[in-house]
C-alpha positions as CSV (number, residue, x, y, z in Angstrom):
1,X,-3.9,17.8,-7.0
2,X,-3.7,18.3,-10.7
3,X,-5.1,15.7,-13.2
4,X,-1.7,14.2,-14.0
5,X,-0.8,13.6,-10.4
6,X,-4.3,12.2,-9.8
7,X,-3.8,9.8,-12.7
8,X,-0.5,8.7,-11.2
9,X,-2.0,8.3,-7.8
10,X,-4.7,6.1,-9.2
11,X,-2.0,4.0,-11.0
12,X,-0.1,3.6,-7.7
13,X,-3.3,2.5,-5.9
14,X,-4.0,0.0,-8.6
15,X,-0.5,-1.4,-8.4
16,X,-0.7,-1.6,-4.6
17,X,-3.9,-3.7,-5.0
18,X,-1.7,-6.3,-6.6
19,X,0.5,-6.6,-3.5
20,X,-0.5,-9.3,-1.0
21,X,0.7,-10.5,2.4
22,X,1.3,-14.2,1.5
23,X,-0.6,-15.3,4.7
24,X,-3.7,-13.2,4.0
25,X,-5.8,-13.5,0.7
26,X,-6.5,-9.8,0.6
27,X,-4.3,-7.1,-1.0
28,X,-2.5,-4.7,1.3
29,X,-4.4,-1.6,0.1
30,X,-7.8,-3.1,1.1
31,X,-6.3,-4.5,4.3
32,X,-5.7,-0.9,5.3
33,X,-1.9,-1.2,5.5
34,X,-1.4,1.9,3.3
35,X,-1.8,5.0,5.4
36,X,-0.7,7.7,2.9
37,X,0.5,8.1,-0.7
38,X,2.3,11.4,-1.5
39,X,3.5,12.3,-4.9
40,X,5.6,15.4,-5.5
41,X,5.8,17.4,-8.8
42,X,8.8,15.3,-9.9
43,X,6.8,12.1,-9.6
44,X,8.6,10.9,-6.5
45,X,6.3,8.7,-4.6
46,X,6.3,8.4,-0.8
47,X,4.2,5.7,0.7
48,X,3.5,5.5,4.4
49,X,2.5,2.0,5.4
50,X,2.3,-0.5,8.2
51,X,1.8,-4.2,8.8
52,X,-0.8,-6.1,10.7
53,X,1.8,-6.7,13.5
54,X,5.3,-5.2,14.1
55,X,6.6,-8.8,13.9
56,X,5.1,-9.6,10.5
57,X,7.1,-12.6,9.1
58,X,6.4,-11.4,5.6
59,X,7.6,-7.8,6.1
60,X,10.7,-8.0,3.9
61,X,8.7,-9.7,1.1
62,X,5.9,-7.2,1.2
63,X,8.2,-4.1,1.3
64,X,10.2,-5.5,-1.7
65,X,7.0,-6.3,-3.6
66,X,5.6,-2.7,-3.0
67,X,8.9,-1.1,-4.0
68,X,9.4,-3.2,-7.1
69,X,5.8,-2.8,-8.4
70,X,5.3,0.9,-7.7
71,X,8.8,1.6,-9.2
72,X,7.7,-0.3,-12.4
73,X,5.2,2.4,-13.2
74,X,6.7,4.4,-16.1
75,X,5.9,7.8,-14.7
76,X,7.3,7.1,-11.2
77,X,10.7,8.7,-10.7
78,X,11.5,7.2,-7.3
79,X,9.7,5.3,-4.4
80,X,10.3,5.9,-0.7
81,X,8.6,3.6,1.7
82,X,8.0,4.9,5.2
83,X,7.2,2.1,7.7
84,X,5.2,3.2,10.8
85,X,3.3,1.5,13.6
86,X,1.5,4.7,14.7
87,X,-1.4,4.3,14.7
88,X,-1.2,0.6,15.1
89,X,-3.2,-1.4,12.5
90,X,-6.6,-2.8,13.5
91,X,-9.5,-4.5,11.7
92,X,-11.4,-1.2,11.4
93,X,-8.9,-0.1,8.7
94,X,-10.0,-2.8,6.3
95,X,-12.2,-2.0,3.3
96,X,-15.7,-3.6,3.1
97,X,-14.3,-5.9,0.3
98,X,-11.6,-7.1,2.6
99,X,-14.0,-7.7,5.5
100,X,-16.3,-9.7,3.2
101,X,-13.4,-11.7,1.7
102,X,-12.2,-12.7,5.2
103,X,-15.7,-13.5,6.5
104,X,-16.0,-10.6,9.0
105,X,-19.2,-9.3,7.5
């Protein structure tokens, strides 16, 4: 990945860290809900993500928040969100910060 794409990837990650499930006081990135971020040479961003459960009541809110915030980054041309439940999310996907915040460590 070239320097410009890496800088954009870092901006996307920082923006994702401002997105929260309203029921959990940890951002979706540290929760482990983001499986992959792919950025092409035209700065189109594809984010593969999941939810803690397939029946997440905040799904629409979270997707809209991710779309709006990542799209607000000046360098981003477009955002495509790919929702998946394979593999299914589990607690082992959380960062150490998230585990601490939620009292699991």
